[in-house]
C-alpha positions as CSV (number, residue, x, y, z in Angstrom):
1,X,231.7,56.2,68.9
2,X,231.6,56.3,65.2
3,X,227.8,55.9,63.9
4,X,227.5,52.8,62.0
5,X,226.7,53.8,58.2
6,X,223.0,53.1,56.8
7,X,224.1,52.3,53.1
8,X,226.7,49.9,53.0
9,X,228.2,47.7,49.9
10,X,226.3,45.0,51.3
11,X,223.0,46.9,51.5
12,X,223.9,48.3,47.6
13,X,224.4,44.6,46.3
14,X,221.4,43.5,47.8
15,X,219.3,46.0,46.4
16,X,220.7,45.7,42.7
17,X,220.1,41.8,42.9
18,X,216.4,42.2,44.5
19,X,215.7,44.9,41.8
20,X,216.8,42.9,38.7
21,X,214.6,39.7,40.3
22,X,211.5,41.5,40.7
23,X,211.7,43.6,37.7
24,X,211.5,40.4,35.5
25,X,209.0,38.3,38.2
26,X,206.6,41.3,38.0
27,X,206.5,41.3,34.0
28,X,204.6,37.9,33.5
29,X,201.3,39.0,33.9
30,X,201.8,41.3,30.4
31,X,202.8,37.9,29.0
32,X,199.3,36.6,29.9
33,X,197.4,37.7,26.6
34,X,200.0,37.6,24.1
35,X,200.9,33.9,24.7
36,X,197.0,32.8,25.3
37,X,196.4,34.4,21.8
38,X,199.5,32.8,20.3
39,X,198.8,29.4,21.0
40,X,194.8,29.4,22.0
41,X,195.5,28.5,25.3
42,X,192.3,29.2,27.8
43,X,193.7,31.7,30.5
44,X,193.9,29.3,33.3
45,X,196.8,27.6,31.4
46,X,199.3,30.3,31.6
47,X,197.5,31.4,34.9
48,X,198.6,27.8,36.6
49,X,201.9,28.1,34.9
50,X,202.5,31.6,36.9
51,X,200.7,29.9,40.0
52,X,203.4,26.6,39.7
53,X,206.3,29.4,39.7
54,X,205.1,31.1,42.6
55,X,204.3,27.6,44.7
56,X,208.3,26.6,43.6
57,X,209.6,30.0,44.8
58,X,207.9,29.8,48.2
59,X,209.2,25.8,48.3
60,X,212.4,26.7,47.1
61,X,212.8,29.7,49.8
62,X,213.8,27.5,53.0
63,X,215.6,25.5,51.1
64,X,218.2,28.2,49.4
65,X,218.1,29.8,53.1
66,X,219.3,26.6,54.3
67,X,221.7,26.3,51.3
68,X,222.9,30.0,52.1
69,X,223.5,28.9,55.5
70,X,225.8,25.8,54.8
71,X,227.2,26.6,51.6
72,X,227.5,30.5,51.8
73,X,225.2,33.1,50.4
74,X,226.9,33.8,47.0
75,X,226.8,30.3,46.3
76,X,223.2,30.0,46.8
77,X,222.6,33.4,44.6
78,X,224.9,32.0,41.7
79,X,222.6,28.7,41.6
80,X,219.5,30.8,41.8
81,X,220.6,33.0,38.8
82,X,221.3,29.9,36.7
83,X,218.1,28.3,37.5
84,X,216.5,31.5,36.6
85,X,218.0,32.0,33.6
86,X,217.6,28.5,32.3
87,X,213.8,28.4,33.3
88,X,213.6,31.6,31.1
89,X,215.3,30.2,28.1
90,X,213.4,26.7,28.2
91,X,210.2,28.6,28.8
92,X,210.9,30.6,25.3
93,X,210.8,26.7,23.6
94,X,207.7,25.7,25.5
95,X,204.9,24.5,22.9
96,X,202.2,23.1,25.3
97,X,201.0,24.0,28.5
98,X,202.7,21.5,30.2
99,X,206.0,22.3,29.2
100,X,205.2,26.0,30.1
101,X,204.3,24.8,33.7
102,X,207.5,22.6,34.0
103,X,209.8,25.1,32.9
104,X,208.5,27.7,35.4
105,X,209.5,25.4,38.2
106,X,213.0,26.5,37.4
107,X,212.0,30.0,37.4
108,X,210.4,29.8,40.6
109,X,213.3,28.2,42.2
110,X,215.3,31.1,40.6
111,X,213.5,33.8,41.9
112,X,213.9,32.1,45.6
113,X,217.8,31.9,45.1
114,X,217.9,35.6,44.2
115,X,214.8,37.0,46.1
116,X,213.9,38.2,49.7
117,X,214.8,35.0,51.7
118,X,218.5,35.0,50.8
119,X,219.1,38.7,50.1
120,X,216.9,39.8,53.2
121,X,219.1,37.3,55.6
122,X,222.6,38.4,54.0
123,X,221.4,42.4,54.6
124,X,219.9,42.1,57.9
125,X,223.1,40.3,59.2
126,X,225.4,43.3,58.1
127,X,223.0,46.0,59.3
128,X,223.8,48.0,62.3
129,X,220.9,46.6,65.1
130,X,219.7,50.4,65.1
131,X,219.4,50.4,61.2
132,X,218.1,46.7,60.9
133,X,214.2,47.7,60.2
134,X,215.0,50.7,58.0
135,X,217.5,48.4,56.1
136,X,215.2,45.7,55.3
137,X,212.4,48.6,54.2
138,X,215.1,49.7,51.5
139,X,216.0,46.3,50.5
140,X,212.3,45.6,50.3
141,X,211.7,48.8,48.4
142,X,214.7,47.8,45.6
143,X,212.5,44.9,44.9
144,X,209.6,47.4,43.9
145,X,211.9,49.6,42.2
146,X,212.3,46.7,39.8
147,X,208.4,46.3,39.6
148,X,208.2,49.9,38.2
149,X,210.6,49.4,35.0
150,X,209.4,45.4,34.8
151,X,206.2,45.4,33.4
152,X,206.6,48.6,31.0
153,X,209.8,46.9,29.8
154,X,208.2,43.7,28.6
155,X,205.6,46.0,27.1
156,X,208.0,48.1,25.3
157,X,210.1,44.8,24.1
158,X,206.9,43.0,23.2
159,X,206.1,45.8,20.5
160,X,209.2,44.8,18.6
161,X,210.0,41.4,19.6
162,X,208.1,38.4,20.2
163,X,207.5,37.5,23.8
164,X,210.0,34.5,23.4
165,X,213.0,36.6,22.4
166,X,211.6,39.1,25.3
167,X,212.1,35.8,27.6
168,X,215.5,35.2,26.7
169,X,216.5,38.8,26.9
170,X,215.3,38.3,30.7
171,X,217.4,35.7,30.9
172,X,220.6,37.6,30.0
173,X,219.2,40.3,32.2
174,X,219.1,38.3,35.7
175,X,222.7,36.6,34.9
176,X,223.8,40.3,35.4
177,X,223.1,39.9,39.2
178,X,226.2,37.9,39.4
179,X,228.0,41.1,39.1
180,X,226.7,42.3,42.4
181,X,228.4,39.1,44.1
182,X,231.8,40.7,45.2
183,X,230.1,43.4,47.0
184,X,228.4,41.1,49.3
185,X,231.2,40.3,51.6
186,X,232.0,36.9,52.9
187,X,229.5,35.2,54.6
188,X,229.9,33.0,57.6
189,X,229.0,29.4,57.2
190,X,227.3,27.1,59.3
191,X,229.3,24.4,60.9
192,X,227.8,20.7,60.8
193,X,226.3,21.4,64.2
194,X,224.7,24.6,63.9
195,X,223.1,23.2,60.6
196,X,221.8,20.1,62.5
197,X,220.3,22.6,65.3
198,X,218.8,24.9,62.4
199,X,217.1,21.9,60.9
200,X,215.9,20.0,64.2
201,X,216.1,22.0,67.3
202,X,215.0,25.3,65.7
203,X,212.6,24.4,63.3
204,X,210.9,22.0,66.0
205,X,210.8,24.8,68.5
206,X,209.5,27.4,66.0
207,X,206.6,25.1,64.5
208,X,205.3,24.6,68.3
209,X,205.2,28.3,69.1
210,X,201.8,29.9,68.3
211,X,203.3,33.0,67.4
212,X,205.3,31.4,64.8
213,X,202.3,29.6,63.2
214,X,200.3,33.2,63.4
215,X,203.1,34.9,61.7
216,X,203.0,32.1,58.9
217,X,199.1,31.8,58.5
218,X,199.1,36.0,58.2
219,X,201.4,36.1,55.5
220,X,199.1,33.9,53.3
221,X,197.0,36.6,52.3
222,X,200.0,38.9,51.4
223,X,200.9,36.1,48.9
224,X,197.4,35.6,47.4
225,X,196.5,39.4,47.1
226,X,199.9,40.3,45.3
227,X,200.4,37.3,43.0
228,X,196.7,37.8,41.8
229,X,197.1,41.2,41.1
230,X,200.6,41.0,39.6
231,X,199.2,38.2,37.1
232,X,196.0,39.3,36.6
233,X,195.6,42.9,36.8
234,X,197.1,43.8,33.7
235,X,194.5,41.4,31.7
236,X,191.9,42.8,34.1
237,X,192.4,46.0,33.3
238,X,193.0,45.8,29.3
239,X,189.2,43.9,29.5
240,X,187.1,45.5,32.0
241,X,188.1,49.3,32.4
242,X,186.4,51.9,30.7
243,X,187.8,53.4,27.9
244,X,190.8,56.1,27.8
245,X,189.9,59.6,26.7
246,X,192.0,60.3,23.6
247,X,192.2,64.0,24.6
248,X,192.9,63.2,28.3
249,X,196.0,63.5,29.8
250,X,196.8,59.9,30.2
251,X,196.7,59.6,25.9
252,X,198.9,62.9,26.5
253,X,201.8,60.9,28.3
254,X,201.2,57.9,25.8
255,X,198.6,55.6,27.6
256,X,196.4,55.3,24.7
257,X,195.0,51.7,25.4
258,X,193.6,49.7,28.2
259,X,196.6,47.3,27.8
260,X,199.0,50.0,28.5
261,X,197.4,51.2,31.2
262,X,197.6,47.8,33.0
263,X,201.0,47.7,32.5
264,X,201.6,50.9,33.9
265,X,199.1,50.2,36.8
266,X,201.7,47.5,37.8
267,X,204.6,50.1,37.6
268,X,202.6,52.9,39.7
269,X,202.2,49.9,42.4
270,X,205.9,49.3,42.3
271,X,206.6,53.0,42.3
272,X,204.1,53.6,45.4
273,X,205.6,50.7,47.4
274,X,209.0,52.4,47.6
275,X,207.8,54.6,49.6
276,X,205.4,52.2,51.4
277,X,208.3,49.7,52.1
278,X,210.7,52.6,53.3
279,X,208.1,54.0,55.6
280,X,207.1,50.4,57.0
281,X,210.6,49.7,57.8
282,X,211.0,53.1,59.6
283,X,207.8,52.8,61.8
284,X,208.6,49.3,63.0
285,X,211.9,50.7,64.2
286,X,209.6,52.7,66.5
287,X,206.1,51.0,66.7
288,X,204.8,47.5,67.6
289,X,205.3,45.4,64.2
290,X,202.4,42.9,64.7
291,X,199.8,46.3,65.0
292,X,201.7,47.8,62.0
293,X,201.1,44.5,60.1
294,X,197.3,44.3,61.5
295,X,196.8,47.8,60.1
296,X,198.3,47.3,56.6
297,X,195.9,44.1,56.1
298,X,192.9,46.0,57.3
299,X,193.9,48.8,54.7
300,X,194.2,46.5,51.9
301,X,190.8,44.7,52.8
302,X,189.3,48.2,52.6
303,X,190.9,49.6,49.6
304,X,190.0,46.3,47.5
305,X,186.7,46.2,48.5
306,X,186.2,49.8,47.3
307,X,187.7,49.3,43.8
308,X,185.3,46.6,43.3
309,X,182.6,48.0,44.4
310,X,183.0,51.2,42.1
311,X,183.0,51.4,38.5
312,X,186.3,50.6,37.0
313,X,188.0,53.5,35.0
314,X,191.3,54.8,34.1
315,X,191.4,57.1,37.2
316,X,190.0,54.5,39.5
317,X,192.5,52.3,38.4
318,X,195.8,54.7,39.3
319,X,194.3,55.7,42.4
320,X,194.1,52.0,43.5
321,X,197.5,51.3,42.3
322,X,198.5,54.0,44.2
323,X,196.5,53.3,47.1
324,X,197.5,49.2,47.0
325,X,200.9,50.0,46.1
326,X,201.6,51.6,49.3
327,X,200.8,48.8,51.4
328,X,202.3,46.2,49.0
329,X,205.4,45.3,50.0
330,X,205.2,47.0,53.3
331,X,204.3,43.9,54.9
332,X,208.0,42.3,54.4
333,X,210.3,44.3,56.3
334,X,208.0,44.2,59.2
335,X,207.6,40.4,58.6
336,X,211.0,39.7,58.3
337,X,212.0,41.9,60.9
338,X,209.7,40.1,63.1
339,X,211.2,36.8,62.6
340,X,214.6,38.6,63.1
341,X,213.1,40.2,66.5
342,X,211.8,37.0,68.1
343,X,213.9,34.2,66.7
344,X,217.4,35.8,66.0
345,X,219.5,36.4,62.9
346,X,221.4,33.3,62.8
347,X,218.6,31.0,61.2
348,X,216.8,34.1,59.9
349,X,216.7,33.1,56.2
350,X,215.8,29.6,57.0
351,X,212.6,30.3,59.4
352,X,211.7,33.2,57.3
353,X,212.1,30.9,54.2
354,X,209.4,28.5,55.6
355,X,207.2,31.8,56.6
356,X,207.2,32.7,53.0
357,X,206.5,29.5,52.0
358,X,203.0,30.4,53.1
359,X,203.1,33.5,51.3
360,X,203.7,31.7,48.0
361,X,201.0,28.9,48.7
362,X,198.7,31.9,48.9
363,X,200.3,33.2,45.6
364,X,199.9,29.9,43.9
365,X,196.0,29.7,45.0
366,X,195.5,33.6,43.8
367,X,197.2,33.1,40.3
368,X,195.7,29.6,39.6
369,X,192.3,30.7,41.0
370,X,192.2,33.9,38.8
371,X,192.4,32.0,35.9
372,X,190.4,29.4,36.7
373,X,187.6,31.3,37.8
374,X,187.9,33.7,34.7
375,X,187.4,30.6,32.6
376,X,184.4,29.6,34.4
377,X,182.8,32.9,34.9
378,X,184.3,35.5,32.5
379,X,185.5,37.8,35.2
380,X,187.7,38.1,38.4
381,X,184.8,39.4,40.8
382,X,184.6,36.2,43.1
383,X,188.3,36.0,43.4
384,X,188.9,39.3,44.1
385,X,186.4,39.4,46.9
386,X,188.2,35.9,48.4
387,X,191.4,38.2,48.4
388,X,189.4,40.8,50.4
389,X,188.2,37.8,53.1
390,X,191.9,36.6,53.5
391,X,193.1,40.2,53.5
392,X,190.8,40.7,56.8
393,X,191.7,37.5,57.9
394,X,195.3,38.3,58.3
395,X,194.8,41.8,60.0
396,X,193.3,39.7,63.0
397,X,195.7,36.7,63.3
398,X,198.9,38.9,63.7
399,X,197.0,40.4,66.8
400,X,197.7,37.7,69.5
401,X,201.6,37.0,68.6
402,X,203.7,37.6,71.6
403,X,206.4,40.2,69.9
404,X,209.1,39.3,72.2
405,X,212.8,37.8,72.0
406,X,212.7,34.0,71.8
407,X,214.9,33.8,74.5
408,X,212.6,35.5,76.7
409,X,209.9,32.9,76.4
410,X,209.3,30.0,78.0
411,X,210.1,27.2,75.8
412,X,207.6,23.9,75.3
413,X,209.4,20.8,76.5
């Protein structure tokens, strides 16, 4: 029997879409200071805009999952790309915090339509069973590759253009994802009966399953930590990091300011995450996913605690970025794979979309609390320690999950 290939046109197209999606999304923290300085906004205002974006992304994820299952993956992605681009263009013309915050709703829905919930479901359904966990890891790693280029690209463009122009350029880039659509293949649409079962019986059973609730709760801290760091770490490093040695290796590489270091730190996280997510996908094929997830959250807790306890220097910033990056999105192929393993592939998009909503509620709180507490206290220390605490909670809550296919479990009446 011929062995099924690992790399298929669907996987490559999905990777391209996720790469562009996350390149733009990961850059928003770079705009924190330029936008605040231009309008004189408190840090909390643009932070709230990014927080709303994360929440809209989370709310949109199960909706776009259902749209993809009912009307087709391609249509869901087209709708997502259009909303993403429209939100970016309108944000470029925002003059008040409220305008910026409302337009970020469109960006958030756009991220949902071109992000993990839709694309991982497409990739997961198309993958051979023996490759599924690794395939999901590769697709997730593509999002990390976008993070490698997103923040530095934004920093580079901001040296030549106002932030408004950069937003319009980004809108054009996200529309380029539509070039990948012909390679995704045709998707099988849900019948009316299947759709009713998905939104009714399947979701009802899932939310009555303690394991699904624990997966849902456990993903909260991932969103909190990732969104807080993405939105605030560049500004955090810019303001709190010790000076860069003008004769040191970083300066020789062109990193002469802490603002440049902050953008590079986000890229380093993304670069390390490429290896981390692929490794997680490979391990998920051989080992129990819930224990791998508990281990990742434990490691995150330790890394974050050590970073805030030690003096912040360029060296500790880069070491933290490497360590956290290796754990960054390693939870995604394992969590999505866990959902697929327990509940099946047919409704993976919708079910993972609801799990991802928890991730984005955490993201909303991480970003918003970061800006709010900064304005109140002048630093990020308290918000950082909250992230350490919720990470420890996630490590514990994954342990009781029953990692067995749903069909093998006794169902509640």
